[in-house]
Every structure is written in C-alpha cells, then in structure tokens.
C-alpha positions, 0 to 999 in steps of 0.5 A: 497774374491773369486770374488776378486781373480778371478779378480786378476787372470784375470788381471794377465792372461791379463797381461801375454797375453799382455807381450807375445803379446808385445814380439811377436811383438818386436821379429816379427818386429826385424826378419822381414824387409819391402821389395818391392813387385810387384804391383801398377800402377804409373801415370805420366803427360806428355806434349804433345801426342804420334804421332809414338810409333815406335823406328825409327820414334820416335825422334822428339816427347819426348812422343814417346821417353818415350813410346818407351824406355819402349816398345822396346829393341835394340840390345844394350843399354847404361848404366848409365856410358854411356857405350854400353852394351848388350840387344837383342844381348848378345854379339858382335865381331869386326873385326881387320879392324874395318869394320865388327861387328858380333852380336850374338842374345838372344835365349829367347826373344819373342815379345809381341804377343808371337812370337820369336825374330830372326835375320830376325827382325834385318834385317828388321829394318835395311832395313826399314831405308835404304829404299828410302821412309823412313821418319825418321831422315836423320842421321839414313838413311845416316848411315845405307845406308852405311852399309851391313847387313847379316843374318848368322843364326837365331841368328847371324847377321853381319854388314859390314861398308864401312869405320871404324866408332868408334861410330857405336855401338851407332846406334845399340841402336835404337829399332828393329821392328818386321818383322812379323807384318810389313812385308806387310807395304810399307815404305812409308806407315809406318808413317800412320800405325796403328802400331804407336799407338798399337806397338808390341815390345820386352820391359819391358812393352807392350801397355794395354789401348790407348785413346786420353787422356792416354796410360796404359802399362802393365808389360811384363810377358815374358820380358827376363830381370829384370821383373819390380815390377810395374804392369802398368804405365799410361801416361796421356797427358796435354798441358804443363808442368804447367798443369801437376803441377796442375794435381798433386795437384789434385791428377790425377798423381804422377809424373811430367815428367819435371820441368821447371826452372821457376816452381822449387819453387812451386814444392819444396814447395810440402811436398810429391813431390821429386825432381830428378835432372840429367845432360843431354848429350847436351849443350846450345851455341851461334852459331857465323856466322863465315863469318861475318867480326866482328867474323873473328878475333879470339881475338873478339871471345875470348873476347865474352866468357870472357865478358859473365857471365855464372854462373850468367846466370845459377844462375838467369836465370835457377834457378841454373839448369846448369853447365858452359860448357867448351867443346863440349864433356860431362864432364863425357865422357872418351874423355873429356879433364880436362885440357881444357882452361876455360874462367872465367868471366873477362870483364876486360881481355875482354876489354883489348883484344878487345883494343889490337885487334884494337877495341875502342870506338873512338866516345864514343857512347859506341860501339867499332869500327875498320876500320869504322865497329861497333862491333854489331850483332843480337842474335836470339832465339825463343820465349821461356821465358827462352831463351828470358831472357838469350839473353837479359842478354847476351846483358846487359852483353856485352854492358858493355865492348863495344859490342851492341847486338840486341836480336831478338825472333821468332817462333821456326820453323822460327829460324830453317827453315829460320835462322839456316838451311840457316846460315842466322844469325849473332848469334843464341842461340841454344841447342844440345841434346841427344849427343851419349855416345861415342863422335863424334863432326865430324857432328857438326864441321867438314868442310864437314858439312857446308851447305846443310843438314850439322850441322856445322852451325857456318861455322867452317873450320879449317884444323887441327881440321878436321884432328883430328876429322876424325882420331878420329872417324876412330880409334878403339883404345880408348886411341888414340882417347882420345889423338885426342879428347884432342887435338881437344878440346885445339884448339876449346877452343883457337879458340872459333868458338862459345860460349859454355854456359852451359850443361843443367840440367833435373828435375823430380818430383815424389810423395813419394809414389813411391820408388826406383827412381834414376837418373844418367847422362842422354842422354835424358829425357826418360832415367829417366826410366833406372832403372824403374825395381827397382821402387815400390809402394807396399811392404811386410814383409819378414823374415830376413832369407828369404831375405838372402836366396834371 
C-alpha cells in the first residue's frame, strides 16, 4: 500500500513539473522574439575576377564594382529612390549661380588602417582623375578636369564649375582614395599598384584574405554608419554564371550574383533558393544610323517601332525579364514624362504608314521599295545567345510588314571598336547601363556628341532637342528641368531617332538561410548590396521588453 502511494506521489510530482515546464515554455515563447544577431559569413559566387579594386578604375569590371561598393565610400551616395544623400560628406551647399559646391565632411571617419579621413583625401582623389596620365573612364576625367577643387580646412572642400551642371552631384558618389597610402604612386603607375589588390577604404567592409579564387571581406569595426550584422562576405570567382549555379547545388556558395534569363527556370526549381528581381537603370535599344537614306524619313522610323512586338520579345526571349521602354528617361525618375506617346505593337498601322510614305512592294518580292531603294538593312549585335535571338525575332516580325532585316553577329569587341564607335553600321542592338539617378541624356543625344569620343551613335541632329538638353542640364530648378525633359521626351517619341526596346530586369538568387535581403530599383548590379547592413544569418531570442527598449 505504501509503495502504491509512493508511485502516485512520484507521478503527481512529475506531472506538476511537466505542467510548470510547459507553462514556462509558453510564457518564454510568448514573451520573447527571435531577432537578428551579429555573426556569420555570406558566400557569393561571381562571374569573373577582380582587376582593379579601386573606385576610379573599377568601372569596366562588374566584380571590381561589387567589391568597391562595399570597401569604399564617396562624398555622397544614392538611395533606393535615386536621390543623392550624404555619405563621407554630412552636408553641402550650392551657390545661387550653381557654380560652387561646398561640402562639409564628417569628422568621425577613419580609413581601414586607422588613419583619419580629411579633405586632403578628397583633393587627392580629384587630382588623380584630373591627371593627364589617368587611365580610368574618359567621362570622369573630362568632367573633373573642368572643376577647381579647393581645401578650406581639414573638413571643408569646395568645387567650382566652369558652367552650371545639374547632374554634378552624381559625380560626387565616386569612392574617395586615401592620400597617405597612394601619394607616392604616379597616376601612370596606379593601374599596376598593389593597392588594387589590397585596397584601403572607409566602407562597411575591409579586405581580409585575397587569393586567385576568392576574396574575403571582414566587417569594419570602425565604420561610421550602420554596422553590418554579417561578420564576413566571401566572393568566390567562377568562369560564368552557369558555373555559379552548379556551385550552389554543390554547397559551395549561398548566393548567385546574377541569374541570366535562360537559367531562371532551373533556379525557380530550387526549394531553398530565393529569387530577387529589380529593374536596372538603363535600356536596350536599336541604334539607327540616321545618315542611311532609308532612315531619314520619320514615317519609316515610326513604322519600325509599330512593327516590333516588344512585349513578345520580353515574354518569349527574355522570359519576362524586361519592361517595354517608351522613353530614354527611367520610369521612376522625377523627370519621366508619364504622358509620353507610346508605340504599341500595331503592324497594320505600320504598313499603312509605310504605304502612305511611298514605300510599296511593287515587284511582289516581299520587300517594299521607293524610288529604286529597297527597304532593307543589316542589324548587328554580339554573339550573346539572347542578343542573337532578339535580332532574329525582330527580323521575322519586320518581314511581315515588308521590311527585310539581315541579322549579323560578331564578337563584342569588334561590334564596339569596328562598328559602334566609328558609326559603321546600319542598325545596331545596344544596351545603355548604369544611367545616373539624375537624368542627363545630353551625352547620348546632343548633336555635339556625334563623332569622336561622343556617344550620340545614331547621329541625332535636332536643334530643338539640343536646346532642351542644354537648358535642362544647366538649370538648378528641378521643376523647370522636368518641363524641359518632358518636352524632350515628346520630341524624341515623335522623331524616333532610335528604337527603344526595353528596360532590363536584374535577377539575384540567395539561399533562404540569408535573411533581410531586399532589392529596389538599381543603378547597376552592385546596388544589390545597398541594404547589406540589414542582412543576417544568425539569430537570438530576446525578451519583448528588451526589443521595445532598443
């Protein structure tokens, strides 16, 4: 009997303990939350290898740009709305005449080696781009060589322009170099200096390990801004994007730096791989050589745009990864003209327009003619499979309205050096990328940019558009600039100097073990790290009251 009572007591006590434990667990889980914690290494695969981890030399290599975005800071930065915001500069003033910019620098910034950041570093960086031996992008040199930089004190600098330039602040986003590290390196020797492999910056991450196969970045404990939760980011280098996907499947990486349209289907099949998408700041178009007789008639150029089913190309060739473009200014820009004329796919209207303009198929061979000239031209692109498919589809579509298009594919270097720059083409498929947040179509469409190093590859020469572009880039009144750009877009849509196709979409894939990843409209692919300070792998539990106190 005693033994029976003893067992009942033990069972009762065990039950009480179990109930208490259960109540404690319920209370703990309902009064605590899981929050991000510091630590962890994110490993990403990138296509290619770094050449110049240097903000004034990195513009030609995407891997360089990715690393520079994490290691260096500029006087200013660009936020997710495309606005210029403070970075190394805490504030700035602009003179009434728009010629003088005064920047007030932060006083709490140190370089990765512990040295203080000052105005001397800013002047050194500008001087490096102004130097006659500078080997970076010509457009940076051309701009900065017209600017006078002056140090007012250790934390104040001024830039004086020769003429007002509304987009000047975009140029202040370039990363600043450390004078104390590079002062003895001649500009001509900078591309070969060891600094490009082991740089010293002021950014959120600094260089850790470097090898031919990977680079490891470590969180900068002295970073002046919001410190990252990740302890490290490792970039592993692969020959191409397809190899990165294989590496993910083998557990070598957690992120794929870019997912090409042809790889989207297999990426979507991966259960634990999250796909992120954002529109890039740029557009793909077909340059028309406006010196070619068949392109001199506006009605022909308009008919070409009506005759191309751009949405079909996006859906079938790009797997939906694009947005039909109606303007050379980005849709989310304050300068975008939402009322701009849109050319929808309308082959019937295209055919009528051509007939009314005198282009008819008199000999019934399928190609329209006028005054003995056949409506036919070559369409050049590089050997990229997607580009090839685009030009072939365009040729098929335009044949249906009596226009013969001959697709030609060549190596990328040949297309740029032998066709694009010397303007030696009929029509050429091309993509503009990394367009600045503040629109300035001057360099691409003003008549002064025809020939030489100019980028008006179509040869657009329109006095009215020239005037609008000149006034818009010199005005400091944003509302006035918006009106000028609205009129420019209306003229551009009417004249159709080239065929706008689509705004590209960027795809990025990250394993679901990495949290906090977000993408917004991007200037270039390196902007995927814009919110990297919020990414996390590790978590911990906190009392709800503790969370509220933070």
